[in-house]
C-alpha positions as CSV (number, residue, x, y, z in Angstrom):
1,M,43.4,-10.1,58.5
2,T,41.7,-13.6,59.7
3,K,39.5,-14.6,57.2
4,S,35.7,-15.6,58.4
5,T,34.6,-19.1,57.7
6,I,31.3,-20.9,57.6
7,T,30.5,-24.3,57.8
8,Y,27.5,-26.1,56.9
9,R,26.1,-28.9,56.8
10,I,23.6,-30.4,54.2
11,N,21.0,-32.8,55.7
12,S,20.8,-35.0,52.9
13,H,20.9,-39.1,53.2
14,D,22.5,-39.4,50.0
15,N,24.5,-36.2,49.8
16,P,28.4,-37.1,48.9
17,Q,29.8,-34.0,50.6
18,P,27.6,-33.1,54.0
19,L,30.0,-30.7,55.3
20,R,30.9,-27.7,53.3
21,T,33.5,-24.6,54.7
22,I,32.9,-21.2,53.3
23,E,36.4,-19.2,53.8
24,L,34.8,-15.6,53.0
25,D,37.2,-13.9,50.6
26,S,37.1,-10.3,50.3
27,A,34.2,-10.0,52.5
28,T,33.2,-9.8,56.0
29,P,30.1,-10.6,58.3
30,E,29.1,-7.0,58.2
31,N,29.0,-7.4,54.2
32,V,26.3,-10.3,54.9
33,A,24.1,-8.1,57.5
34,E,24.2,-5.5,55.1
35,I,22.7,-7.4,52.3
36,A,20.3,-8.7,54.8
37,K,19.2,-5.6,56.2
38,Q,19.3,-2.9,53.3
39,G,20.0,-5.5,50.0
40,F,22.9,-4.7,49.3
41,T,26.7,-4.3,49.7
42,V,29.8,-2.3,48.3
43,R,33.3,-3.1,48.3
44,E,35.6,-1.0,46.4
45,H,38.6,-1.8,44.1
46,L,37.5,-5.6,44.5
47,V,38.7,-6.4,41.1
48,T,42.5,-4.3,40.5
49,D,45.3,-4.7,38.1
50,T,45.8,-7.6,35.5
51,L,42.6,-9.0,35.9
52,L,41.0,-5.5,35.6
53,E,42.5,-5.0,32.3
54,E,42.2,-8.3,30.8
55,L,38.2,-8.2,31.3
56,R,38.5,-4.4,29.9
57,T,40.0,-5.5,26.9
58,A,37.6,-8.6,26.6
59,V,34.4,-6.5,27.1
60,D,35.9,-4.1,24.5
61,E,36.2,-7.2,22.1
62,L,32.9,-8.4,22.6
63,A,31.3,-4.9,22.3
64,E,32.9,-4.4,19.0
65,A,32.1,-7.7,17.5
66,Q,28.2,-6.7,18.6
67,G,28.6,-3.2,16.9
68,G,29.4,-1.4,19.6
69,A,27.9,2.2,19.8
70,A,25.9,1.8,16.8
71,A,23.9,-1.4,18.5
72,T,23.1,0.5,22.0
73,G,19.4,0.5,23.0
74,T,18.3,4.0,22.9
75,G,14.5,3.3,23.4
76,G,12.1,2.0,26.2
77,N,13.3,1.8,29.6
78,F,16.8,-0.1,29.4
79,G,19.3,2.0,27.3
80,G,22.7,0.7,26.2
81,L,24.5,-2.6,25.0
82,F,23.5,-5.8,26.5
83,I,25.5,-9.2,25.9
84,R,24.2,-12.2,28.3
85,N,26.1,-15.6,28.5
86,L,29.7,-14.1,28.9
87,V,31.5,-17.2,30.0
88,D,30.7,-19.0,26.6
89,K,31.8,-16.1,24.6
90,H,35.0,-15.2,25.6
91,P,37.6,-17.2,27.5
92,T,38.5,-14.2,30.1
93,F,34.9,-14.4,31.3
94,L,35.8,-17.9,32.8
95,K,38.2,-16.8,35.0
96,M,35.1,-15.1,36.9
97,L,33.4,-18.4,37.3
98,H,35.2,-19.4,40.0
99,F,36.1,-15.5,41.7
100,A,36.3,-16.4,45.1
101,P,35.4,-12.7,46.4
102,T,32.0,-12.8,44.7
103,L,31.3,-16.7,45.1
104,S,32.0,-17.0,49.0
105,L,29.7,-14.1,49.8
106,A,27.0,-15.8,47.5
107,R,27.4,-19.0,49.5
108,A,27.5,-16.9,53.0
109,V,24.4,-15.2,51.9
110,L,22.4,-18.0,49.7
111,G,23.7,-21.2,51.3
112,P,26.3,-23.6,49.7
113,Q,24.8,-25.1,46.9
114,I,24.7,-22.2,44.3
115,Q,25.3,-21.5,40.3
116,L,26.1,-19.3,38.0
117,H,22.1,-17.7,37.3
118,A,23.8,-15.4,34.5
119,M,26.5,-13.2,33.3
120,V,25.6,-10.4,31.7
121,L,27.9,-7.4,30.1
122,R,26.2,-3.7,30.0
123,V,27.9,-0.9,28.4
124,T,26.7,2.6,28.0
125,Y,28.3,5.4,25.7
126,P,28.2,9.0,26.3
127,G,27.2,10.1,22.6
128,A,23.9,8.1,22.6
129,P,20.5,9.2,23.8
130,N,18.7,7.4,26.5
131,Q,21.7,5.7,28.0
132,E,20.1,5.0,31.6
133,T,17.4,2.6,32.8
134,H,14.1,2.9,34.7
135,W,13.6,1.7,38.7
136,H,13.5,-2.0,38.1
137,W,14.4,-5.0,40.1
138,H,15.8,-8.5,38.4
139,Q,13.9,-11.2,40.3
140,R,10.5,-10.9,42.0
141,V,7.7,-13.3,41.3
142,I,6.0,-13.1,45.0
143,P,2.1,-13.6,44.8
144,E,-0.4,-11.8,47.1
145,P,-1.3,-13.3,49.4
146,I,1.7,-15.4,49.5
147,P,0.8,-19.4,49.8
148,P,1.4,-21.5,53.2
149,M,4.6,-23.3,51.6
150,F,5.9,-20.5,48.9
151,S,9.2,-20.7,47.7
152,R,10.8,-17.2,47.8
153,P,13.2,-17.1,44.6
154,Q,16.5,-15.8,45.5
155,V,19.3,-14.6,43.5
156,L,22.5,-12.3,44.5
157,D,24.0,-9.9,41.6
158,N,27.2,-8.8,41.7
159,L,27.2,-5.1,39.6
160,I,31.3,-4.9,38.7
161,Y,31.9,-1.5,37.4
162,L,35.4,-1.7,34.8
163,D,35.5,2.3,35.0
164,D,35.1,5.1,37.4
165,T,32.0,6.1,37.8
166,D,30.7,10.0,38.3
167,E,27.5,12.2,37.6
168,Q,28.6,12.7,33.8
169,T,29.5,8.7,33.2
170,G,26.6,7.8,35.4
171,G,26.2,5.8,38.6
172,L,23.9,3.5,40.3
173,A,20.9,4.5,42.1
174,V,19.9,2.3,45.0
175,L,16.8,2.2,47.8
176,P,17.9,0.6,50.7
177,G,15.5,-2.1,52.2
178,S,13.1,-2.3,49.0
179,H,14.1,-5.6,48.8
180,L,11.8,-6.5,51.4
181,W,8.5,-4.6,50.0
182,D,7.0,-7.8,48.6
183,H,4.0,-6.4,47.6
184,T,4.5,-2.5,46.6
185,D,4.1,-1.9,43.2
186,L,6.6,-0.4,40.9
187,P,5.4,1.2,37.5
188,I,7.1,0.7,34.6
189,G,9.0,3.4,32.8
190,D,9.6,5.4,36.3
191,T,13.0,7.6,36.4
192,S,12.2,9.7,39.1
193,E,13.8,10.9,42.2
194,K,12.5,8.6,45.2
195,P,12.8,9.1,49.0
196,G,15.6,7.8,50.6
197,Q,17.3,7.4,47.5
198,I,21.3,6.6,47.3
199,N,23.6,7.6,44.5
200,L,26.8,5.0,44.0
201,F,29.5,6.3,42.1
202,L,32.6,4.0,42.4
203,P,35.9,3.8,41.5
204,A,36.8,1.3,38.5
205,G,37.2,-2.4,40.0
206,S,34.1,-1.5,42.6
207,C,31.4,-4.4,43.3
208,V,28.0,-3.9,44.3
209,T,26.6,-7.1,45.4
210,A,22.6,-6.7,45.9
211,T,19.6,-9.2,46.1
212,A,17.9,-9.3,43.1
213,S,14.7,-8.1,44.2
214,L,16.6,-4.6,45.4
215,W,14.6,-1.3,43.6
216,H,17.6,0.2,41.7
217,R,18.5,1.7,38.3
218,G,21.5,2.7,36.4
219,L,21.7,6.4,36.1
220,P,22.2,7.9,32.4
221,T,25.5,8.2,30.9
222,L,25.7,12.2,29.8
223,P,27.2,13.9,26.9
224,G,31.0,14.5,27.7
225,G,31.3,11.7,29.7
226,R,33.0,8.6,29.7
227,V,31.9,5.0,28.4
228,R,30.8,2.9,31.7
229,R,31.6,-1.1,31.3
230,L,29.6,-2.9,33.7
231,L,30.0,-6.9,34.5
232,I,26.9,-8.5,36.3
233,I,27.6,-11.8,37.8
234,G,24.3,-13.5,39.3
235,Y,24.1,-16.7,41.2
236,S,21.1,-18.5,42.4
237,P,20.4,-21.9,44.4
238,T,20.9,-24.7,42.3
239,W,17.8,-25.6,42.1
240,M,16.2,-22.4,40.4
241,K,15.9,-22.4,36.8
242,Q,18.9,-20.1,35.4
243,I,18.6,-17.1,33.2
244,D,21.7,-18.2,31.1
245,R,22.1,-22.0,30.3
246,P,26.0,-22.5,30.2
247,G,27.2,-25.5,27.8
248,E,26.8,-24.0,24.3
249,G,29.8,-22.6,23.8
250,L,33.2,-22.2,25.6
251,T,31.8,-23.8,28.6
252,R,30.9,-27.3,26.2
253,S,34.7,-28.8,27.1
254,L,34.1,-28.1,30.7
255,L,31.1,-29.8,30.8
256,E,32.5,-32.6,28.6
257,N,35.9,-33.6,29.8
258,N,34.5,-34.4,33.6
259,P,34.6,-31.3,35.6
260,D,35.1,-30.8,38.7
261,P,32.4,-31.3,41.5
262,E,32.4,-26.9,42.1
263,T,32.6,-26.8,38.1
264,S,29.7,-28.7,37.6
265,E,27.8,-27.4,40.4
266,L,28.3,-23.8,39.0
267,L,27.1,-24.6,35.6
268,G,24.0,-26.0,36.9
269,R,24.5,-29.7,36.3
270,T,24.5,-31.0,39.8
271,G,23.6,-29.8,43.7
272,Y,19.8,-30.9,43.3
273,Y,19.7,-33.2,45.9
């Protein structure tokens, strides 16, 4: 199958790389259009075989080091074990820094100059109560009324499920088109069913790529289900402030030893012109 390409010209008088050609890897123009229209797109079995097993092993090692099921959050609105800034905490996650299937789609949606916004692990356990989230979004700070030169924040998140999901294990609920509801209030703690809600139950290695302003919630992991391991990789334009700040752990050596231009940009050190 012929891969789709996009060639960008970055119009800047001092840009050392004005032309950038992006080749979509494991994605299509239809995926791009779905994100723009409904706020998300799904690619099943995006991560497979050796890489999938390596990620599972790395997740288990990090989760055990953090206390595993005993350390999960079981109150409030976000149940489960959360670990941030993964690229600085385990070498396996450095392999995902240049992961073409998510990186190329992000550049097709957000433009050629992007950085790693965050890389987060979430693990839910069937024996713990309240292993779910309320309806929420990840990035929406849009004032009302919108100022004439307001810069809309845009983040693209990739939710990669490392385990099969079903009603017992818990899936993902999304509201298509809700990323366009700029001024619709979302109450805290809401876990109710919504008109138009879609529940996604996906095979291991599948990826939901969504705008960070999409309404979504993690469904509960029920007793009798299985552990659900979720890797979230977020991208943003290089001129936005990152949530994670790589450079204090494993990525320090990458930044100190003359990184290639792409690595430097992905870690948030260049790309502001």
